[in-house]
All heavy atoms as TSV, in Angstrom:
chain	resi	resn	atom	element	x	y	z
A	1	MET	N	N	72.905	2.641	35.369
A	1	MET	CA	C	71.606	2.707	36.050
A	1	MET	C	C	71.454	1.280	36.760
A	1	MET	O	O	71.563	0.263	36.087
A	1	MET	CB	C	70.511	2.939	35.055
A	1	MET	CG	C	69.174	3.073	35.714
A	1	MET	SD	S	67.811	3.393	34.472
A	1	MET	CE	C	68.341	4.881	33.718
A	2	ASN	N	N	71.203	1.344	38.054
A	2	ASN	CA	C	71.041	0.059	38.708
A	2	ASN	C	C	69.634	-0.484	38.554
A	2	ASN	O	O	68.785	0.157	37.932
A	2	ASN	CB	C	71.450	0.180	40.214
A	2	ASN	CG	C	70.532	1.065	40.994
A	2	ASN	OD1	O	69.364	1.142	40.744
A	2	ASN	ND2	N	71.069	1.759	42.013
A	3	LYS	N	N	69.386	-1.641	39.150
A	3	LYS	CA	C	68.116	-2.375	38.976
A	3	LYS	C	C	66.946	-1.535	39.481
A	3	LYS	O	O	65.887	-1.474	38.882
A	3	LYS	CB	C	68.192	-3.730	39.611
A	3	LYS	CG	C	67.039	-4.587	39.430
A	3	LYS	CD	C	67.249	-5.967	40.061
A	3	LYS	CE	C	66.017	-6.830	39.926
A	3	LYS	NZ	N	66.171	-8.101	40.537
A	4	ASP	N	N	67.103	-0.951	40.676
A	4	ASP	CA	C	66.073	-0.176	41.308
A	4	ASP	C	C	65.690	1.062	40.547
A	4	ASP	O	O	64.551	1.412	40.305
A	4	ASP	CB	C	66.413	0.221	42.709
A	4	ASP	CG	C	66.392	-0.942	43.702
A	4	ASP	OD1	O	65.730	-1.946	43.406
A	4	ASP	OD2	O	67.060	-0.808	44.734
A	5	GLU	N	N	66.735	1.722	39.974
A	5	GLU	CA	C	66.513	2.879	39.159
A	5	GLU	C	C	65.811	2.533	37.850
A	5	GLU	O	O	64.942	3.244	37.372
A	5	GLU	CB	C	67.891	3.589	38.857
A	5	GLU	CG	C	68.467	4.226	40.006
A	5	GLU	CD	C	69.905	4.732	39.728
A	5	GLU	OE1	O	70.576	4.214	38.869
A	5	GLU	OE2	O	70.287	5.731	40.418
A	6	GLN	N	N	66.205	1.397	37.239
A	6	GLN	CA	C	65.573	0.975	36.024
A	6	GLN	C	C	64.063	0.562	36.300
A	6	GLN	O	O	63.229	0.939	35.545
A	6	GLN	CB	C	66.273	-0.285	35.476
A	6	GLN	CG	C	65.756	-0.735	34.139
A	6	GLN	CD	C	65.852	0.333	33.014
A	6	GLN	OE1	O	66.912	0.954	32.901
A	6	GLN	NE2	N	64.863	0.548	32.275
A	7	SER	N	N	63.799	-0.011	37.404
A	7	SER	CA	C	62.433	-0.428	37.742
A	7	SER	C	C	61.588	0.830	37.931
A	7	SER	O	O	60.429	0.931	37.513
A	7	SER	CB	C	62.384	-1.239	39.083
A	7	SER	OG	O	62.987	-2.450	38.818
A	8	LEU	N	N	62.176	1.861	38.628
A	8	LEU	CA	C	61.490	3.146	38.800
A	8	LEU	C	C	61.250	3.808	37.519
A	8	LEU	O	O	60.164	4.331	37.227
A	8	LEU	CB	C	62.292	4.014	39.806
A	8	LEU	CG	C	61.644	5.365	40.118
A	8	LEU	CD1	C	60.294	5.148	40.808
A	8	LEU	CD2	C	62.583	6.122	41.071
A	9	LYS	N	N	62.246	3.809	36.621
A	9	LYS	CA	C	62.081	4.451	35.290
A	9	LYS	C	C	60.967	3.749	34.540
A	9	LYS	O	O	60.144	4.433	33.877
A	9	LYS	CB	C	63.391	4.387	34.539
A	9	LYS	CG	C	63.331	5.156	33.163
A	9	LYS	CD	C	64.559	4.923	32.361
A	9	LYS	CE	C	64.485	5.551	31.025
A	9	LYS	NZ	N	63.307	5.317	30.273
A	10	ASN	N	N	60.974	2.454	34.550
A	10	ASN	CA	C	59.975	1.658	33.833
A	10	ASN	C	C	58.553	1.998	34.386
A	10	ASN	O	O	57.636	2.165	33.620
A	10	ASN	CB	C	60.238	0.173	33.944
A	10	ASN	CG	C	61.398	-0.278	33.147
A	10	ASN	OD1	O	61.901	0.475	32.283
A	10	ASN	ND2	N	61.907	-1.466	33.440
A	11	ALA	N	N	58.458	2.078	35.693
A	11	ALA	CA	C	57.161	2.392	36.306
A	11	ALA	C	C	56.715	3.873	35.903
A	11	ALA	O	O	55.530	4.060	35.548
A	11	ALA	CB	C	57.209	2.328	37.822
A	12	CYS	N	N	57.659	4.806	35.933
A	12	CYS	CA	C	57.340	6.148	35.497
A	12	CYS	C	C	56.908	6.187	34.005
A	12	CYS	O	O	55.922	6.895	33.600
A	12	CYS	CB	C	58.491	7.054	35.718
A	12	CYS	SG	S	58.762	7.430	37.451
A	13	ASP	N	N	57.658	5.444	33.141
A	13	ASP	CA	C	57.311	5.425	31.721
A	13	ASP	C	C	55.915	4.833	31.567
A	13	ASP	O	O	55.124	5.333	30.719
A	13	ASP	CB	C	58.339	4.597	30.958
A	13	ASP	CG	C	59.690	5.308	30.827
A	13	ASP	OD1	O	59.770	6.487	31.096
A	13	ASP	OD2	O	60.691	4.605	30.490
A	14	TYR	N	N	55.599	3.787	32.267
A	14	TYR	CA	C	54.257	3.185	32.203
A	14	TYR	C	C	53.187	4.190	32.615
A	14	TYR	O	O	52.167	4.295	31.952
A	14	TYR	CB	C	54.198	1.942	33.080
A	14	TYR	CG	C	52.838	1.292	33.189
A	14	TYR	CD1	C	52.409	0.552	32.125
A	14	TYR	CD2	C	51.978	1.536	34.275
A	14	TYR	CE1	C	51.117	-0.067	32.203
A	14	TYR	CE2	C	50.778	1.021	34.365
A	14	TYR	CZ	C	50.273	0.202	33.250
A	14	TYR	OH	O	49.053	-0.352	33.314
A	15	LEU	N	N	53.440	4.911	33.712
A	15	LEU	CA	C	52.464	5.940	34.168
A	15	LEU	C	C	52.277	7.004	33.178
A	15	LEU	O	O	51.151	7.408	32.861
A	15	LEU	CB	C	52.888	6.466	35.483
A	15	LEU	CG	C	52.766	5.549	36.736
A	15	LEU	CD1	C	53.351	6.186	37.970
A	15	LEU	CD2	C	51.268	5.249	36.960
A	16	LEU	N	N	53.340	7.489	32.585
A	16	LEU	CA	C	53.296	8.519	31.517
A	16	LEU	C	C	52.479	8.012	30.312
A	16	LEU	O	O	51.667	8.778	29.778
A	16	LEU	CB	C	54.665	8.973	31.117
A	16	LEU	CG	C	55.475	9.884	32.125
A	16	LEU	CD1	C	56.852	10.093	31.634
A	16	LEU	CD2	C	54.717	11.133	32.343
A	17	ASP	N	N	52.740	6.795	29.914
A	17	ASP	CA	C	51.981	6.255	28.771
A	17	ASP	C	C	50.512	6.123	29.119
A	17	ASP	O	O	49.656	6.413	28.241
A	17	ASP	CB	C	52.538	4.851	28.410
A	17	ASP	CG	C	53.885	4.943	27.734
A	17	ASP	OD1	O	54.277	6.018	27.251
A	17	ASP	OD2	O	54.585	3.864	27.629
A	18	SER	N	N	50.234	5.717	30.330
A	18	SER	CA	C	48.871	5.600	30.808
A	18	SER	C	C	48.108	6.990	30.795
A	18	SER	O	O	46.989	7.060	30.322
A	18	SER	CB	C	48.743	5.016	32.168
A	18	SER	OG	O	49.201	3.673	32.162
A	19	VAL	N	N	48.827	8.013	31.286
A	19	VAL	CA	C	48.230	9.314	31.335
A	19	VAL	C	C	47.966	9.823	29.914
A	19	VAL	O	O	46.963	10.420	29.634
A	19	VAL	CB	C	49.207	10.313	32.083
A	19	VAL	CG1	C	48.782	11.773	31.867
A	19	VAL	CG2	C	49.164	9.987	33.578
A	20	GLU	N	N	48.925	9.567	29.011
A	20	GLU	CA	C	48.731	10.012	27.640
A	20	GLU	C	C	47.564	9.256	27.000
A	20	GLU	O	O	46.788	9.868	26.256
A	20	GLU	CB	C	50.027	9.746	26.790
A	20	GLU	CG	C	49.969	10.315	25.431
A	20	GLU	CD	C	49.873	11.801	25.427
A	20	GLU	OE1	O	50.324	12.519	26.316
A	20	GLU	OE2	O	49.257	12.346	24.455
A	21	GLY	N	N	47.439	7.998	27.326
A	21	GLY	CA	C	46.318	7.218	26.819
A	21	GLY	C	C	44.982	7.784	27.360
A	21	GLY	O	O	43.985	7.861	26.598
A	22	PHE	N	N	44.932	8.147	28.633
A	22	PHE	CA	C	43.762	8.702	29.252
A	22	PHE	C	C	43.410	10.034	28.548
A	22	PHE	O	O	42.254	10.361	28.303
A	22	PHE	CB	C	43.881	8.877	30.704
A	22	PHE	CG	C	43.741	7.602	31.472
A	22	PHE	CD1	C	44.665	7.242	32.445
A	22	PHE	CD2	C	42.703	6.697	31.203
A	22	PHE	CE1	C	44.557	6.071	33.129
A	22	PHE	CE2	C	42.597	5.502	31.919
A	22	PHE	CZ	C	43.530	5.181	32.906
A	23	ARG	N	N	44.454	10.857	28.279
A	23	ARG	CA	C	44.202	12.157	27.634
A	23	ARG	C	C	43.624	11.981	26.269
A	23	ARG	O	O	42.702	12.666	25.877
A	23	ARG	CB	C	45.564	12.925	27.497
A	23	ARG	CG	C	46.020	13.561	28.782
A	23	ARG	CD	C	47.211	14.394	28.639
A	23	ARG	NE	N	47.647	14.992	29.834
A	23	ARG	CZ	C	48.882	15.341	30.125
A	23	ARG	NH1	N	49.838	15.112	29.229
A	23	ARG	NH2	N	49.200	15.824	31.280
A	24	ASN	N	N	44.184	10.982	25.511
A	24	ASN	CA	C	43.622	10.708	24.124
A	24	ASN	C	C	42.188	10.291	24.202
A	24	ASN	O	O	41.350	10.717	23.477
A	24	ASN	CB	C	44.535	9.650	23.436
A	24	ASN	CG	C	45.827	10.221	23.035
A	24	ASN	OD1	O	46.016	11.401	22.922
A	24	ASN	ND2	N	46.795	9.313	22.873
A	25	GLU	N	N	41.925	9.387	25.138
A	25	GLU	CA	C	40.523	8.881	25.342
A	25	GLU	C	C	39.595	9.979	25.778
A	25	GLU	O	O	38.456	10.101	25.282
A	25	GLU	CB	C	40.549	7.724	26.401
A	25	GLU	CG	C	39.248	6.910	26.376
A	25	GLU	CD	C	38.992	6.240	25.005
A	25	GLU	OE1	O	39.896	5.796	24.326
A	25	GLU	OE2	O	37.780	6.068	24.733
A	26	ASN	N	N	40.073	10.864	26.681
A	26	ASN	CA	C	39.278	12.000	27.049
A	26	ASN	C	C	38.974	12.891	25.930
A	26	ASN	O	O	37.847	13.421	25.807
A	26	ASN	CB	C	39.920	12.719	28.250
A	26	ASN	CG	C	39.802	12.019	29.575
A	26	ASN	OD1	O	39.060	11.087	29.702
A	26	ASN	ND2	N	40.588	12.424	30.538
A	27	GLY	N	N	39.948	13.146	25.067
A	27	GLY	CA	C	39.742	14.006	23.892
A	27	GLY	C	C	38.684	13.429	22.997
A	27	GLY	O	O	37.851	14.123	22.526
A	28	LYS	N	N	38.698	12.092	22.783
A	28	LYS	CA	C	37.701	11.430	21.976
A	28	LYS	C	C	36.294	11.525	22.555
A	28	LYS	O	O	35.298	11.895	21.915
A	28	LYS	CB	C	38.020	10.001	21.775
A	28	LYS	CG	C	39.237	9.726	20.900
A	28	LYS	CD	C	39.559	8.206	20.849
A	28	LYS	CE	C	40.841	7.932	20.145
A	28	LYS	NZ	N	41.232	6.495	20.215
A	29	LEU	N	N	36.261	11.342	23.928
A	29	LEU	CA	C	34.976	11.438	24.592
A	29	LEU	C	C	34.425	12.867	24.557
A	29	LEU	O	O	33.203	13.086	24.347
A	29	LEU	CB	C	35.115	10.964	26.052
A	29	LEU	CG	C	35.399	9.483	26.224
A	29	LEU	CD1	C	35.667	9.164	27.689
A	29	LEU	CD2	C	34.147	8.718	25.747
A	30	LEU	N	N	35.292	13.864	24.744
A	30	LEU	CA	C	34.859	15.261	24.632
A	30	LEU	C	C	34.331	15.571	23.218
A	30	LEU	O	O	33.282	16.264	23.105
A	30	LEU	CB	C	36.000	16.201	24.984
A	30	LEU	CG	C	36.380	16.300	26.454
A	30	LEU	CD1	C	37.633	17.100	26.667
A	30	LEU	CD2	C	35.243	16.818	27.302
A	31	MET	N	N	34.909	15.038	22.237
A	31	MET	CA	C	34.425	15.241	20.881
A	31	MET	C	C	33.037	14.608	20.710
A	31	MET	O	O	32.107	15.164	20.087
A	31	MET	CB	C	35.420	14.707	19.816
A	31	MET	CG	C	36.641	15.579	19.659
A	31	MET	SD	S	37.888	14.954	18.485
A	31	MET	CE	C	36.958	14.348	17.113
A	32	GLN	N	N	32.873	13.383	21.230
A	32	GLN	CA	C	31.593	12.707	21.154
A	32	GLN	C	C	30.519	13.488	21.885
A	32	GLN	O	O	29.395	13.612	21.414
A	32	GLN	CB	C	31.710	11.342	21.742
A	32	GLN	CG	C	32.408	10.368	20.872
A	32	GLN	CD	C	32.625	8.950	21.463
A	32	GLN	OE1	O	32.405	8.767	22.663
A	32	GLN	NE2	N	33.022	7.995	20.665
A	33	ILE	N	N	30.884	14.064	23.047
A	33	ILE	CA	C	29.961	14.869	23.838
A	33	ILE	C	C	29.516	16.082	23.028
A	33	ILE	O	O	28.310	16.424	22.994
A	33	ILE	CB	C	30.565	15.218	25.211
A	33	ILE	CG1	C	30.605	14.046	26.126
A	33	ILE	CG2	C	29.742	16.404	25.912
A	33	ILE	CD1	C	31.490	14.206	27.378
A	34	GLU	N	N	30.493	16.735	22.435
A	34	GLU	CA	C	30.146	17.927	21.603
A	34	GLU	C	C	29.238	17.586	20.426
A	34	GLU	O	O	28.337	18.297	20.143
A	34	GLU	CB	C	31.416	18.643	21.151
A	34	GLU	CG	C	32.227	19.347	22.193
A	34	GLU	CD	C	31.416	20.400	22.905
A	34	GLU	OE1	O	30.669	21.166	22.225
A	34	GLU	OE2	O	31.528	20.430	24.151
A	35	ASN	N	N	29.540	16.417	19.823
A	35	ASN	CA	C	28.678	16.004	18.714
A	35	ASN	C	C	27.259	15.682	19.212
A	35	ASN	O	O	26.273	16.014	18.535
A	35	ASN	CB	C	29.302	14.767	18.041
A	35	ASN	CG	C	30.476	15.089	17.271
A	35	ASN	OD1	O	30.724	16.214	16.890
A	35	ASN	ND2	N	31.313	14.104	16.950
A	36	LEU	N	N	27.127	15.050	20.399
A	36	LEU	CA	C	25.829	14.770	20.924
A	36	LEU	C	C	25.078	16.043	21.331
A	36	LEU	O	O	23.866	16.137	21.096
A	36	LEU	CB	C	25.947	13.794	22.158
A	36	LEU	CG	C	26.313	12.428	21.866
A	36	LEU	CD1	C	26.641	11.660	23.155
A	36	LEU	CD2	C	25.235	11.681	21.078
A	37	LYS	N	N	25.822	17.046	21.885
A	37	LYS	CA	C	25.183	18.321	22.206
A	37	LYS	C	C	24.620	18.960	20.931
A	37	LYS	O	O	23.529	19.475	20.950
A	37	LYS	CB	C	26.186	19.235	22.864
A	37	LYS	CG	C	26.459	18.866	24.361
A	37	LYS	CD	C	27.551	19.580	24.991
A	37	LYS	CE	C	27.420	21.099	25.003
A	37	LYS	NZ	N	28.600	21.706	25.681
A	38	SER	N	N	25.387	18.886	19.829
A	38	SER	CA	C	24.969	19.494	18.572
A	38	SER	C	C	23.700	18.776	18.070
A	38	SER	O	O	22.780	19.389	17.551
A	38	SER	CB	C	26.037	19.414	17.534
A	38	SER	OG	O	27.147	20.252	17.906
A	39	GLU	N	N	23.760	17.458	18.194
A	39	GLU	CA	C	22.567	16.667	17.773
A	39	GLU	C	C	21.364	17.002	18.550
A	39	GLU	O	O	20.219	17.113	18.029
A	39	GLU	CB	C	22.909	15.188	17.844
A	39	GLU	CG	C	21.816	14.252	17.343
A	39	GLU	CD	C	21.595	14.309	15.874
A	39	GLU	OE1	O	22.481	14.719	15.091
A	39	GLU	OE2	O	20.491	13.955	15.467
A	40	ILE	N	N	21.482	17.151	19.870
A	40	ILE	CA	C	20.398	17.470	20.785
A	40	ILE	C	C	19.821	18.860	20.414
A	40	ILE	O	O	18.577	19.053	20.307
A	40	ILE	CB	C	20.804	17.414	22.266
A	40	ILE	CG1	C	21.017	15.961	22.662
A	40	ILE	CG2	C	19.777	18.082	23.123
A	40	ILE	CD1	C	21.683	15.782	24.002
A	41	GLU	N	N	20.730	19.812	20.189
A	41	GLU	CA	C	20.276	21.124	19.750
A	41	GLU	C	C	19.492	21.104	18.478
A	41	GLU	O	O	18.488	21.785	18.346
A	41	GLU	CB	C	21.464	22.068	19.633
A	41	GLU	CG	C	22.080	22.459	21.014
A	41	GLU	CD	C	23.364	23.202	20.880
A	41	GLU	OE1	O	23.771	23.604	19.739
A	41	GLU	OE2	O	23.987	23.461	21.944
A	42	SER	N	N	20.018	20.303	17.512
A	42	SER	CA	C	19.301	20.191	16.235
A	42	SER	C	C	17.943	19.573	16.398
A	42	SER	O	O	16.965	20.063	15.783
A	42	SER	CB	C	20.193	19.332	15.235
A	42	SER	OG	O	19.499	19.119	14.081
A	43	ARG	N	N	17.842	18.547	17.183
A	43	ARG	CA	C	16.568	17.930	17.390
A	43	ARG	C	C	15.626	18.820	18.174
A	43	ARG	O	O	14.402	18.805	17.890
A	43	ARG	CB	C	16.725	16.609	18.113
A	43	ARG	CG	C	17.430	15.579	17.192
A	43	ARG	CD	C	17.571	14.166	17.729
A	43	ARG	NE	N	18.251	13.354	16.831
A	43	ARG	CZ	C	17.953	12.149	16.518
A	43	ARG	NH1	N	16.950	11.578	17.097
A	43	ARG	NH2	N	18.681	11.476	15.665
A	44	ASN	N	N	16.134	19.605	19.124
A	44	ASN	CA	C	15.272	20.570	19.834
A	44	ASN	C	C	14.697	21.583	18.859
A	44	ASN	O	O	13.506	21.908	18.948
A	44	ASN	CB	C	16.025	21.250	20.944
A	44	ASN	CG	C	16.154	20.376	22.167
A	44	ASN	OD1	O	15.379	19.431	22.381
A	44	ASN	ND2	N	17.137	20.657	23.006
A	45	ILE	N	N	15.488	22.020	17.862
A	45	ILE	CA	C	15.029	22.946	16.879
A	45	ILE	C	C	13.867	22.257	16.040
A	45	ILE	O	O	12.853	22.871	15.784
A	45	ILE	CB	C	16.155	23.422	15.974
A	45	ILE	CG1	C	17.130	24.352	16.760
A	45	ILE	CG2	C	15.642	24.158	14.726
A	45	ILE	CD1	C	18.398	24.682	16.079
A	46	GLN	N	N	14.127	20.999	15.686
A	46	GLN	CA	C	13.111	20.283	14.926
A	46	GLN	C	C	11.837	20.112	15.722
A	46	GLN	O	O	10.723	20.344	15.204
A	46	GLN	CB	C	13.619	18.910	14.534
A	46	GLN	CG	C	14.745	18.920	13.480
A	46	GLN	CD	C	15.287	17.517	13.235
A	46	GLN	OE1	O	15.134	16.597	14.021
A	46	GLN	NE2	N	16.061	17.397	12.122
A	47	ILE	N	N	11.968	19.843	16.993
A	47	ILE	CA	C	10.776	19.683	17.858
A	47	ILE	C	C	10.024	21.016	17.968
A	47	ILE	O	O	8.792	21.025	17.867
A	47	ILE	CB	C	11.169	19.145	19.275
A	47	ILE	CG1	C	11.609	17.719	19.170
A	47	ILE	CG2	C	10.047	19.387	20.271
A	47	ILE	CD1	C	12.283	17.170	20.411
A	48	ASN	N	N	10.761	22.090	18.141
A	48	ASN	CA	C	10.124	23.416	18.280
A	48	ASN	C	C	9.409	23.788	16.974
A	48	ASN	O	O	8.342	24.366	16.986
A	48	ASN	CB	C	11.142	24.474	18.651
A	48	ASN	CG	C	11.594	24.306	20.068
A	48	ASN	OD1	O	10.951	23.722	20.908
A	48	ASN	ND2	N	12.822	24.840	20.377
A	49	THR	N	N	10.076	23.479	15.865
A	49	THR	CA	C	9.430	23.759	14.542
A	49	THR	C	C	8.145	22.920	14.383
A	49	THR	O	O	7.145	23.462	13.923
A	49	THR	CB	C	10.439	23.423	13.382
A	49	THR	OG1	O	11.605	24.182	13.605
A	49	THR	CG2	C	9.819	23.646	12.039
A	50	LEU	N	N	8.224	21.648	14.718
A	50	LEU	CA	C	7.017	20.772	14.587
A	50	LEU	C	C	5.906	21.284	15.513
A	50	LEU	O	O	4.761	21.240	15.205
A	50	LEU	CB	C	7.368	19.330	14.882
A	50	LEU	CG	C	8.247	18.660	13.778
A	50	LEU	CD1	C	8.694	17.265	14.319
A	50	LEU	CD2	C	7.422	18.530	12.524
A	51	SER	N	N	6.316	21.682	16.721
A	51	SER	CA	C	5.338	22.231	17.670
A	51	SER	C	C	4.616	23.452	17.088
A	51	SER	O	O	3.420	23.596	17.244
A	51	SER	CB	C	5.980	22.550	19.047
A	51	SER	OG	O	6.415	21.401	19.628
A	52	ALA	N	N	5.381	24.300	16.503
A	52	ALA	CA	C	4.844	25.531	15.891
A	52	ALA	C	C	3.904	25.172	14.738
A	52	ALA	O	O	2.817	25.745	14.594
A	52	ALA	CB	C	5.932	26.452	15.449
A	53	GLU	N	N	4.309	24.215	13.929
A	53	GLU	CA	C	3.451	23.762	12.818
A	53	GLU	C	C	2.199	23.117	13.325
A	53	GLU	O	O	1.083	23.317	12.793
A	53	GLU	CB	C	4.230	22.832	11.875
A	53	GLU	CG	C	5.348	23.469	11.115
A	53	GLU	CD	C	4.879	24.584	10.202
A	53	GLU	OE1	O	3.853	24.395	9.554
A	53	GLU	OE2	O	5.540	25.635	10.195
A	54	ALA	N	N	2.307	22.328	14.354
A	54	ALA	CA	C	1.120	21.669	14.952
A	54	ALA	C	C	0.199	22.704	15.495
A	54	ALA	O	O	-1.068	22.616	15.340
A	54	ALA	CB	C	1.511	20.647	16.073
A	55	TYR	N	N	0.714	23.761	16.138
A	55	TYR	CA	C	-0.110	24.850	16.639
A	55	TYR	C	C	-0.863	25.535	15.539
A	55	TYR	O	O	-2.072	25.821	15.603
A	55	TYR	CB	C	0.690	25.834	17.433
A	55	TYR	CG	C	-0.072	26.985	17.983
A	55	TYR	CD1	C	-0.905	26.784	19.101
A	55	TYR	CD2	C	-0.086	28.243	17.330
A	55	TYR	CE1	C	-1.684	27.858	19.607
A	55	TYR	CE2	C	-0.821	29.286	17.849
A	55	TYR	CZ	C	-1.592	29.116	18.980
A	55	TYR	OH	O	-2.394	30.103	19.456
A	56	LYS	N	N	-0.170	25.771	14.396
A	56	LYS	CA	C	-0.825	26.440	13.232
A	56	LYS	C	C	-1.997	25.551	12.733
A	56	LYS	O	O	-3.064	26.050	12.417
A	56	LYS	CB	C	0.243	26.642	12.124
A	56	LYS	CG	C	1.187	27.735	12.358
A	56	LYS	CD	C	2.132	27.821	11.249
A	56	LYS	CE	C	3.265	28.761	11.477
A	56	LYS	NZ	N	4.254	28.818	10.387
A	57	VAL	N	N	-1.734	24.248	12.624
A	57	VAL	CA	C	-2.762	23.303	12.191
A	57	VAL	C	C	-3.938	23.327	13.114
A	57	VAL	O	O	-5.068	23.299	12.684
A	57	VAL	CB	C	-2.199	21.896	11.990
A	57	VAL	CG1	C	-3.307	20.875	11.769
A	57	VAL	CG2	C	-1.172	21.862	10.875
A	58	GLN	N	N	-3.658	23.358	14.414
A	58	GLN	CA	C	-4.678	23.428	15.449
A	58	GLN	C	C	-5.585	24.682	15.288
A	58	GLN	O	O	-6.790	24.607	15.350
A	58	GLN	CB	C	-4.070	23.313	16.841
A	58	GLN	CG	C	-5.083	23.273	17.931
A	58	GLN	CD	C	-4.419	23.190	19.302
A	58	GLN	OE1	O	-3.302	23.631	19.459
A	58	GLN	NE2	N	-5.193	22.804	20.264
A	59	VAL	N	N	-4.896	25.772	15.051
A	59	VAL	CA	C	-5.617	27.034	14.866
A	59	VAL	C	C	-6.489	27.004	13.625
A	59	VAL	O	O	-7.645	27.405	13.642
A	59	VAL	CB	C	-4.634	28.222	14.802
A	59	VAL	CG1	C	-5.359	29.522	14.318
A	59	VAL	CG2	C	-3.971	28.493	16.143
A	60	ILE	N	N	-5.977	26.422	12.526
A	60	ILE	CA	C	-6.730	26.312	11.310
A	60	ILE	C	C	-7.940	25.399	11.508
A	60	ILE	O	O	-9.085	25.717	11.115
A	60	ILE	CB	C	-5.820	25.780	10.195
A	60	ILE	CG1	C	-4.806	26.855	9.760
A	60	ILE	CG2	C	-6.696	25.323	8.951
A	60	ILE	CD1	C	-3.683	26.365	8.869
A	61	LEU	N	N	-7.709	24.257	12.133
A	61	LEU	CA	C	-8.825	23.318	12.445
A	61	LEU	C	C	-9.893	23.950	13.372
A	61	LEU	O	O	-11.118	23.776	13.078
A	61	LEU	CB	C	-8.307	22.018	13.044
A	61	LEU	CG	C	-7.519	21.135	12.084
A	61	LEU	CD1	C	-6.944	19.946	12.851
A	61	LEU	CD2	C	-8.377	20.625	10.907
A	62	ASN	N	N	-9.432	24.640	14.437
A	62	ASN	CA	C	-10.379	25.251	15.287
A	62	ASN	C	C	-11.166	26.328	14.582
A	62	ASN	O	O	-12.396	26.431	14.777
A	62	ASN	CB	C	-9.630	25.903	16.485
A	62	ASN	CG	C	-9.180	24.844	17.502
A	62	ASN	OD1	O	-9.657	23.717	17.479
A	62	ASN	ND2	N	-8.226	25.248	18.365
A	63	THR	N	N	-10.493	27.131	13.735
A	63	THR	CA	C	-11.187	28.127	12.919
A	63	THR	C	C	-12.225	27.504	11.994
A	63	THR	O	O	-13.318	27.943	11.885
A	63	THR	CB	C	-10.173	28.998	12.137
A	63	THR	OG1	O	-9.231	29.537	13.048
A	63	THR	CG2	C	-10.874	30.062	11.345
A	64	PHE	N	N	-11.787	26.440	11.352
A	64	PHE	CA	C	-12.710	25.740	10.407
A	64	PHE	C	C	-13.921	25.219	11.075
A	64	PHE	O	O	-15.058	25.404	10.664
A	64	PHE	CB	C	-11.934	24.558	9.716
A	64	PHE	CG	C	-12.777	23.786	8.831
A	64	PHE	CD1	C	-13.153	24.218	7.593
A	64	PHE	CD2	C	-13.226	22.529	9.269
A	64	PHE	CE1	C	-13.987	23.435	6.749
A	64	PHE	CE2	C	-14.011	21.734	8.457
A	64	PHE	CZ	C	-14.410	22.176	7.183
A	65	PHE	N	N	-13.743	24.511	12.242
A	65	PHE	CA	C	-14.873	23.890	12.894
A	65	PHE	C	C	-15.693	24.967	13.569
A	65	PHE	O	O	-16.915	24.783	13.648
A	65	PHE	CB	C	-14.419	22.846	13.905
A	65	PHE	CG	C	-13.963	21.569	13.263
A	65	PHE	CD1	C	-12.644	21.108	13.313
A	65	PHE	CD2	C	-14.847	20.778	12.530
A	65	PHE	CE1	C	-12.240	19.934	12.737
A	65	PHE	CE2	C	-14.484	19.623	11.881
A	65	PHE	CZ	C	-13.202	19.201	12.025
A	66	ASN	N	N	-15.127	25.955	14.102
A	66	ASN	CA	C	-15.928	27.063	14.755
A	66	ASN	C	C	-16.762	27.789	13.678
A	66	ASN	O	O	-17.856	28.250	13.909
A	66	ASN	CB	C	-15.033	28.055	15.481
A	66	ASN	CG	C	-14.486	27.382	16.758
A	66	ASN	OD1	O	-15.051	26.464	17.299
A	66	ASN	ND2	N	-13.388	27.942	17.239
A	67	LYS	N	N	-16.249	27.885	12.474
A	67	LYS	CA	C	-16.959	28.572	11.412
A	67	LYS	C	C	-18.205	27.806	11.044
A	67	LYS	O	O	-19.248	28.423	10.735
A	67	LYS	CB	C	-16.023	28.637	10.147
A	67	LYS	CG	C	-16.183	29.960	9.398
A	67	LYS	CD	C	-15.378	29.859	8.138
A	67	LYS	CE	C	-13.976	30.466	8.333
A	67	LYS	NZ	N	-13.217	30.574	7.083
A	68	ASP	N	N	-18.133	26.494	11.046
A	68	ASP	CA	C	-19.252	25.619	10.635
A	68	ASP	C	C	-20.202	25.406	11.884
A	68	ASP	O	O	-21.193	24.688	11.756
A	68	ASP	CB	C	-18.820	24.368	10.107
A	68	ASP	CG	C	-18.083	24.496	8.790
A	68	ASP	OD1	O	-18.335	25.494	8.116
A	68	ASP	OD2	O	-17.353	23.597	8.437
A	69	GLY	N	N	-19.843	25.889	13.013
A	69	GLY	CA	C	-20.679	25.719	14.184
A	69	GLY	C	C	-20.636	24.343	14.754
A	69	GLY	O	O	-21.557	23.923	15.440
A	70	VAL	N	N	-19.598	23.624	14.539
A	70	VAL	CA	C	-19.449	22.263	15.011
A	70	VAL	C	C	-18.749	22.259	16.320
A	70	VAL	O	O	-17.835	22.956	16.526
A	70	VAL	CB	C	-18.750	21.361	14.011
A	70	VAL	CG1	C	-18.541	19.930	14.569
A	70	VAL	CG2	C	-19.451	21.298	12.729
């Protein structure tokens, strides 16, 4: 293998290593995105549950105060 061929091979090897590194990094980022999506869904469920509970409390308070004529 002559000098030019070796240089080209080295450049190709470097590019392949870089692509593999990007793939690994993308895989990690995709996992983080999926974890964040799950966390957001979980928090949305908590928010909806709290909203429903707050509505129940509001109904109870409105019923209580309306009963007393306040």
